[in-house]
VEXDREN-2710 file (C-alpha; in Angstrom, 1 decimal):
% VEXDREN-2710
k/r/px/py/pz
1/UNK/108.8/-203.5/-6.5
2/UNK/108.3/-199.9/-7.5
3/UNK/108.3/-198.8/-3.8
4/UNK/111.7/-200.5/-3.3
5/UNK/113.1/-198.7/-6.3
6/UNK/111.9/-195.4/-5.0
7/UNK/113.6/-196.2/-1.7
8/UNK/116.7/-197.0/-3.7
9/UNK/116.4/-193.6/-5.6
10/UNK/117.2/-194.8/-9.1
11/UNK/116.3/-197.2/-11.9
12/UNK/118.9/-198.9/-14.2
13/UNK/117.3/-202.2/-15.4
14/UNK/118.2/-203.1/-19.0
15/UNK/120.3/-200.9/-21.3
16/UNK/119.8/-197.7/-23.2
17/UNK/120.8/-196.3/-26.6
18/UNK/121.1/-192.5/-27.5
19/UNK/122.8/-190.5/-30.2
20/UNK/124.8/-187.4/-29.4
21/UNK/122.8/-184.3/-30.0
22/UNK/119.4/-186.1/-30.0
23/UNK/116.7/-186.2/-27.3
24/UNK/115.1/-189.7/-27.9
25/UNK/116.4/-192.5/-25.7
26/UNK/115.6/-196.1/-26.7
27/UNK/115.6/-198.8/-24.0
28/UNK/116.4/-202.5/-24.2
29/UNK/114.7/-204.6/-21.5
30/UNK/113.3/-201.6/-19.8
31/UNK/109.9/-200.8/-18.1
32/UNK/110.1/-197.0/-18.1
33/UNK/106.4/-196.2/-18.5
34/UNK/105.7/-198.2/-15.2
35/UNK/108.6/-196.7/-13.2
36/UNK/110.0/-193.4/-14.6
37/UNK/108.3/-190.0/-14.5
38/UNK/108.8/-186.7/-16.3
39/UNK/111.3/-184.5/-14.4
40/UNK/113.4/-187.5/-13.3
41/UNK/117.0/-187.3/-14.4
42/UNK/118.7/-189.5/-17.1
43/UNK/122.4/-189.9/-17.3
44/UNK/123.6/-189.1/-13.8
45/UNK/125.9/-192.1/-13.9
46/UNK/128.1/-190.3/-16.5
47/UNK/127.9/-186.9/-14.7
48/UNK/125.5/-185.3/-17.3
49/UNK/122.0/-185.5/-15.8
50/UNK/119.3/-184.3/-18.1
51/UNK/115.6/-183.9/-17.1
52/UNK/113.2/-186.2/-18.8
53/UNK/110.5/-184.3/-20.7
54/UNK/108.2/-187.2/-21.4
55/UNK/107.9/-191.0/-20.9
56/UNK/106.7/-192.3/-24.3
57/UNK/106.6/-196.1/-23.6
58/UNK/108.4/-198.9/-21.7
59/UNK/111.3/-198.6/-24.2
60/UNK/111.3/-194.8/-25.1
61/UNK/111.8/-191.6/-23.2
62/UNK/112.4/-188.0/-24.5
63/UNK/114.9/-185.7/-22.9
64/UNK/114.3/-182.0/-22.1
65/UNK/117.3/-181.0/-24.3
66/UNK/119.8/-182.8/-26.6
67/UNK/122.2/-185.3/-25.1
68/UNK/125.7/-183.7/-24.9
69/UNK/127.6/-186.9/-24.3
70/UNK/129.0/-189.5/-26.7
71/UNK/126.7/-191.8/-28.6
72/UNK/126.0/-195.0/-26.7
73/UNK/124.4/-198.2/-27.9
74/UNK/122.8/-200.7/-25.5
75/UNK/124.9/-199.3/-22.7
76/UNK/124.4/-199.1/-19.0
77/UNK/122.4/-196.1/-17.8
78/UNK/120.7/-194.7/-14.8
79/UNK/117.5/-192.8/-14.2
80/UNK/117.6/-190.9/-10.9
81/UNK/114.2/-190.3/-9.4
82/UNK/113.3/-186.7/-8.5
83/UNK/111.7/-186.4/-5.0
84/UNK/108.0/-186.1/-5.0
85/UNK/108.0/-182.7/-3.3
86/UNK/110.3/-181.3/-6.0
87/UNK/108.2/-182.7/-8.9
88/UNK/105.0/-181.3/-7.3
89/UNK/106.7/-177.9/-6.9
90/UNK/107.7/-177.9/-10.5
91/UNK/104.1/-178.8/-11.5
92/UNK/102.7/-176.0/-9.4
93/UNK/105.1/-173.6/-11.0
94/UNK/103.9/-174.6/-14.4
95/UNK/100.2/-174.2/-13.4
96/UNK/101.0/-170.8/-12.0
97/UNK/102.7/-169.8/-15.3
98/UNK/99.6/-170.9/-17.3
99/UNK/97.3/-169.0/-15.0
100/UNK/99.4/-165.8/-15.2
101/UNK/98.8/-165.6/-18.9
102/UNK/95.1/-164.9/-18.3
103/UNK/94.0/-167.5/-20.8
104/UNK/93.0/-170.2/-18.3
105/UNK/91.3/-167.6/-16.1
106/UNK/89.4/-166.2/-19.1
107/UNK/88.1/-169.7/-20.0
108/UNK/87.2/-170.3/-16.3
109/UNK/85.1/-167.1/-16.3
110/UNK/82.7/-168.4/-19.0
111/UNK/79.5/-170.3/-18.1
112/UNK/79.3/-173.1/-20.6
113/UNK/76.0/-174.1/-22.2
114/UNK/74.6/-176.4/-24.9
115/UNK/75.6/-175.4/-28.4
116/UNK/78.1/-172.7/-27.4
117/UNK/81.6/-172.2/-28.6
118/UNK/84.3/-170.2/-26.7
119/UNK/86.6/-167.8/-28.5
120/UNK/89.2/-165.2/-27.7
121/UNK/88.0/-161.6/-28.2
122/UNK/91.2/-160.0/-26.9
123/UNK/94.5/-160.6/-25.1
124/UNK/93.6/-162.9/-22.1
125/UNK/89.8/-162.4/-22.6
126/UNK/87.2/-164.7/-24.0
127/UNK/83.6/-164.8/-24.9
128/UNK/81.3/-167.5/-26.4
129/UNK/78.9/-167.7/-29.3
130/UNK/76.2/-170.0/-30.4
131/UNK/77.1/-173.1/-32.4
132/UNK/74.3/-174.0/-34.9
133/UNK/73.7/-177.5/-36.2
134/UNK/74.8/-176.1/-39.7
135/UNK/78.1/-175.0/-38.3
136/UNK/78.7/-178.4/-36.6
137/UNK/78.0/-180.1/-39.9
138/UNK/80.4/-177.8/-41.6
139/UNK/83.1/-178.4/-39.0
140/UNK/82.6/-182.1/-39.2
141/UNK/83.2/-182.1/-43.0
142/UNK/85.9/-184.6/-43.9
143/UNK/87.5/-182.4/-46.6
144/UNK/87.0/-179.3/-48.7
145/UNK/84.6/-181.0/-51.2
146/UNK/82.4/-182.1/-48.3
147/UNK/82.5/-178.6/-46.9
148/UNK/81.5/-177.0/-50.2
149/UNK/78.6/-179.5/-50.4
150/UNK/77.4/-178.4/-47.0
151/UNK/77.5/-174.8/-48.2
152/UNK/75.4/-175.7/-51.2
153/UNK/78.3/-175.1/-53.6
154/UNK/79.8/-177.3/-56.3
155/UNK/82.5/-179.8/-55.5
156/UNK/85.1/-177.7/-57.4
157/UNK/86.3/-174.2/-56.6
158/UNK/86.7/-173.6/-60.4
159/UNK/83.1/-174.0/-61.3
160/UNK/81.8/-171.1/-63.3
161/UNK/78.7/-169.0/-62.6
162/UNK/76.5/-171.0/-65.0
163/UNK/77.3/-174.2/-63.1
164/UNK/76.3/-172.5/-59.9
165/UNK/73.1/-171.2/-61.5
166/UNK/72.2/-174.7/-62.6
167/UNK/72.8/-176.2/-59.1
168/UNK/71.5/-173.4/-57.0
169/UNK/68.4/-173.7/-54.9
170/UNK/65.7/-171.1/-55.5
171/UNK/63.1/-169.6/-53.2
172/UNK/59.7/-168.4/-54.2
173/UNK/58.3/-165.2/-52.7
174/UNK/54.7/-165.1/-53.7
175/UNK/53.4/-163.5/-50.5
176/UNK/53.8/-160.1/-48.9
177/UNK/56.5/-161.3/-46.5
178/UNK/59.7/-162.2/-48.4
179/UNK/60.8/-165.8/-48.2
180/UNK/63.8/-166.4/-45.9
181/UNK/66.4/-169.2/-45.7
182/UNK/66.9/-172.2/-47.9
183/UNK/64.1/-174.2/-49.5
184/UNK/65.4/-177.3/-51.3
185/UNK/62.0/-178.0/-52.9
186/UNK/62.3/-174.9/-55.1
187/UNK/64.9/-175.1/-57.8
188/UNK/66.7/-172.7/-60.0
189/UNK/64.4/-171.5/-62.8
190/UNK/61.3/-170.9/-60.6
191/UNK/59.4/-167.7/-61.4
192/UNK/59.5/-165.1/-58.6
193/UNK/56.5/-162.8/-58.4
194/UNK/57.5/-160.8/-55.3
195/UNK/60.5/-159.4/-53.5
196/UNK/63.1/-161.9/-52.4
197/UNK/65.4/-162.0/-49.3
198/UNK/67.6/-165.1/-48.9
199/UNK/70.6/-166.2/-46.9
200/UNK/74.2/-166.6/-48.1
201/UNK/73.8/-169.5/-50.6
202/UNK/74.5/-168.7/-54.2
203/UNK/71.1/-168.4/-55.9
204/UNK/69.5/-168.0/-59.3
205/UNK/66.5/-165.8/-58.9
206/UNK/64.0/-164.9/-61.7
207/UNK/61.6/-162.2/-60.6
208/UNK/58.8/-161.8/-63.2
209/UNK/59.7/-158.1/-63.7
210/UNK/63.4/-158.9/-64.5
211/UNK/63.3/-162.3/-66.2
212/UNK/66.8/-163.6/-66.9
213/UNK/68.6/-161.7/-64.1
214/UNK/71.1/-163.8/-62.1
215/UNK/71.5/-162.9/-58.5
216/UNK/74.9/-164.1/-57.4
217/UNK/75.3/-163.4/-53.7
218/UNK/73.9/-161.4/-50.8
219/UNK/76.8/-159.2/-49.7
220/UNK/75.4/-157.4/-46.7
221/UNK/72.6/-155.4/-45.1
222/UNK/71.9/-152.0/-43.5
223/UNK/69.0/-152.1/-41.0
224/UNK/66.1/-153.8/-42.9
225/UNK/67.7/-153.4/-46.3
226/UNK/69.4/-156.3/-48.1
227/UNK/71.7/-156.0/-51.1
228/UNK/72.6/-158.4/-53.9
229/UNK/75.1/-158.4/-56.8
230/UNK/73.3/-158.9/-60.1
231/UNK/74.4/-159.7/-63.7
232/UNK/71.4/-158.7/-65.9
233/UNK/70.7/-159.6/-69.4
234/UNK/72.9/-156.8/-70.7
235/UNK/75.9/-158.2/-68.8
236/UNK/75.9/-155.2/-66.5
237/UNK/76.9/-155.9/-62.9
238/UNK/74.7/-154.0/-60.4
239/UNK/74.1/-153.9/-56.7
240/UNK/70.4/-154.3/-56.1
241/UNK/68.5/-154.1/-52.9
242/UNK/65.2/-155.1/-51.3
243/UNK/63.7/-154.1/-47.9
244/UNK/61.9/-156.5/-45.6
245/UNK/58.7/-154.8/-46.6
246/UNK/59.3/-155.8/-50.2
247/UNK/60.3/-152.4/-51.5
248/UNK/62.8/-152.3/-54.3
249/UNK/65.6/-150.0/-53.3
250/UNK/67.0/-149.2/-56.7
251/UNK/70.6/-149.6/-57.8
252/UNK/73.0/-147.9/-55.4
253/UNK/76.0/-149.3/-57.4
254/UNK/76.1/-150.1/-61.1
255/UNK/79.1/-151.3/-63.2
256/UNK/78.3/-151.6/-66.9
257/UNK/80.3/-153.7/-69.4
258/UNK/81.5/-150.5/-70.9
259/UNK/83.3/-149.6/-67.7
260/UNK/80.8/-147.0/-66.4
261/UNK/80.4/-146.9/-62.6
262/UNK/77.5/-145.2/-60.9
263/UNK/77.6/-144.8/-57.1
264/UNK/74.4/-143.8/-55.3
265/UNK/76.1/-142.9/-52.0
266/UNK/79.4/-141.3/-51.1
267/UNK/82.8/-142.4/-52.4
268/UNK/86.0/-142.3/-50.3
269/UNK/89.4/-142.7/-52.0
270/UNK/93.1/-142.5/-51.1
271/UNK/93.8/-140.7/-54.4
272/UNK/92.4/-140.4/-57.9
273/UNK/93.1/-139.7/-61.5
274/UNK/91.5/-139.7/-64.9
275/UNK/93.3/-141.7/-67.6
276/UNK/92.6/-141.3/-71.3
277/UNK/94.3/-141.9/-74.6
278/UNK/96.7/-139.1/-75.2
279/UNK/95.1/-136.8/-77.9
280/UNK/98.5/-136.3/-79.7
281/UNK/99.5/-140.0/-79.7
282/UNK/96.5/-142.2/-78.7
283/UNK/98.0/-145.5/-79.8
284/UNK/101.2/-145.2/-77.8
285/UNK/100.7/-142.8/-74.9
286/UNK/98.2/-142.1/-72.0
287/UNK/97.3/-138.8/-70.5
288/UNK/96.6/-138.7/-66.7
289/UNK/95.4/-135.8/-64.6
290/UNK/95.0/-135.8/-60.8
291/UNK/91.7/-135.0/-59.1
292/UNK/91.3/-131.5/-57.6
293/UNK/90.8/-131.9/-53.9
294/UNK/89.9/-129.5/-51.1
295/UNK/88.6/-129.5/-47.5
296/UNK/85.2/-128.5/-48.8
297/UNK/82.7/-129.7/-51.3
298/UNK/83.6/-126.8/-53.6
299/UNK/81.9/-126.3/-57.0
300/UNK/83.5/-124.2/-59.8
301/UNK/81.5/-122.2/-62.4
302/UNK/83.1/-120.1/-65.1
303/UNK/82.3/-118.3/-68.3
304/UNK/82.7/-115.2/-70.4
305/UNK/80.4/-112.2/-71.0
306/UNK/80.6/-109.0/-73.1
307/UNK/80.0/-105.6/-71.4
308/UNK/77.4/-103.2/-72.6
309/UNK/78.0/-99.6/-71.5
310/UNK/80.4/-100.9/-68.9
311/UNK/78.0/-103.4/-67.3
312/UNK/76.9/-107.1/-67.7
313/UNK/74.7/-109.4/-65.7
314/UNK/75.8/-113.1/-65.4
315/UNK/73.1/-115.7/-65.0
316/UNK/75.1/-118.7/-63.6
317/UNK/72.4/-121.2/-64.4
318/UNK/72.1/-120.2/-68.1
319/UNK/75.9/-120.0/-68.4
320/UNK/76.2/-123.6/-67.0
321/UNK/73.3/-125.1/-69.0
322/UNK/71.3/-125.7/-65.8
323/UNK/67.6/-125.1/-65.1
324/UNK/66.7/-121.8/-63.6
325/UNK/67.1/-121.9/-59.8
326/UNK/69.5/-124.8/-59.7
327/UNK/72.5/-122.8/-58.6
328/UNK/70.6/-121.2/-55.7
329/UNK/69.2/-124.5/-54.5
330/UNK/72.5/-126.3/-54.8
331/UNK/75.0/-123.9/-53.3
332/UNK/76.0/-121.7/-50.4
333/UNK/78.9/-119.4/-49.6
334/UNK/79.2/-118.5/-53.3
335/UNK/81.7/-115.8/-54.2
336/UNK/83.1/-114.3/-57.5
337/UNK/86.8/-115.3/-57.2
338/UNK/88.1/-113.8/-60.5
339/UNK/87.2/-111.3/-63.2
340/UNK/89.7/-110.9/-66.1
341/UNK/89.3/-108.3/-68.9
342/UNK/90.1/-110.2/-72.1
343/UNK/90.1/-107.1/-74.4
344/UNK/91.5/-104.2/-72.5
345/UNK/92.9/-102.8/-69.3
346/UNK/89.8/-101.3/-67.7
347/UNK/89.3/-102.3/-64.1
348/UNK/86.3/-104.4/-63.0
349/UNK/84.1/-104.9/-59.9
350/UNK/81.8/-107.8/-59.2
351/UNK/78.5/-107.3/-57.5
352/UNK/77.0/-109.6/-54.9
353/UNK/75.6/-113.0/-56.0
354/UNK/71.8/-113.1/-55.5
355/UNK/69.3/-115.7/-56.9
356/UNK/72.0/-117.3/-59.1
357/UNK/73.1/-114.0/-60.8
358/UNK/75.6/-111.2/-60.3
359/UNK/76.6/-108.0/-62.0
360/UNK/79.9/-106.9/-63.4
361/UNK/80.6/-103.2/-63.3
362/UNK/83.5/-101.6/-65.2
363/UNK/85.1/-98.2/-64.2
364/UNK/84.7/-97.1/-67.8
365/UNK/81.0/-96.6/-68.3
366/UNK/81.3/-97.0/-72.1
367/UNK/83.4/-100.2/-72.0
368/UNK/82.4/-103.1/-74.3
369/UNK/85.2/-105.5/-73.5
370/UNK/84.9/-109.3/-73.1
371/UNK/85.3/-110.4/-69.5
372/UNK/86.0/-113.9/-68.1
373/UNK/84.6/-114.8/-64.7
374/UNK/85.0/-117.6/-62.1
375/UNK/82.6/-118.4/-59.2
376/UNK/83.3/-120.9/-56.4
377/UNK/80.6/-122.1/-54.1
378/UNK/79.9/-125.0/-51.6
379/UNK/77.3/-127.7/-52.0
380/UNK/74.3/-127.2/-49.9
381/UNK/71.8/-129.8/-51.2
382/UNK/69.8/-132.2/-49.0
383/UNK/72.2/-135.1/-49.5
384/UNK/75.1/-133.3/-47.8
385/UNK/72.9/-131.9/-45.1
386/UNK/71.1/-135.1/-44.1
387/UNK/72.7/-138.2/-45.6
388/UNK/76.4/-137.6/-45.9
389/UNK/78.4/-138.8/-42.9
390/UNK/81.3/-136.7/-44.2
391/UNK/79.4/-133.5/-43.3
392/UNK/78.1/-131.9/-40.1
393/UNK/74.3/-131.3/-39.6
394/UNK/74.7/-128.0/-41.5
395/UNK/76.1/-129.8/-44.5
396/UNK/79.7/-128.5/-44.1
397/UNK/82.4/-131.0/-44.9
398/UNK/84.4/-132.3/-41.9
399/UNK/88.1/-132.5/-43.0
400/UNK/89.4/-134.1/-39.8
401/UNK/87.9/-137.1/-38.0
402/UNK/89.0/-139.9/-35.6
403/UNK/90.1/-143.2/-37.1
404/UNK/87.5/-146.0/-36.7
405/UNK/88.2/-148.6/-34.0
END
């Protein structure tokens, strides 16, 4: 029968209903899913043929765009068949369009394997990554609560830290090699006698040397070093670290409950201020100052000295309450930038800075005036020369650099 219909070129059995401006056509007494194909034309009998986008069932088809004619209910209709070679050409054009985007070709270029997952890593490019049993379980979770259970968290996102501490799984590390991973047999409250390195689950750890500390989360690693946020018994939040060899790495970042922040490395900022109570009206006003910034790691030293017979020697360490030798070990490119006579008009000349000291010479050999001085120098300590990425190998600050990828 279908062959005879295709010879005839159209199908018009039953009736059809459609509303003006809609795309869904409902049939009465029709067998569209057995006869009609996408790309066939509906409505040619009224001079308004519209391509069929999809054949949904024997009694429903969807048009490619809204019906422009009048609403019709259980009315005669006609579906005109599109020749096979035209339909095939349209299908090939669609395939070509998909291939031209690069997405299909990118997927075809991957060699699939067990437990791998493809992903886009650029426009029209793909790669694949391993899919662990844990990730499959997480992806199969029926809802958020099931997913949180898979992650070892509580069922509610509002649970507080103490609830996590009670439910968390602990890991003992009694041997030289830190314990890794997740050990359900060990619970929160176990005593830890060695260094600890664990995965991303929230944990309560109790090393013997720091009983009561609560390790909240591993936040990252650098080489073999692993770091953890910690609330200790004094309610201070600190960033602690352990190496794979079990060496405690100190506290590169510490935030106390009083608001004090200590950074063990370098700090980059877009801008900065200090903010204090205004000394004239502390209850109602604040006082803010901007940071002094420069394309160098400049250090400023200043003080006053009284001349004796027109001369004075300035010991920068003593004037700055530093141990002898500190200025010389810390700085380079030091220069006296200002000398100001505070008592008279006699002219002054600075000598060269050597060993953390310099001499002030007055043109009046009998002068006993008070003189203020300012010295500016650059940092030259081992940190800026060997550990600071903001500096070149000589320890000089690099003011211009390429943006990261």
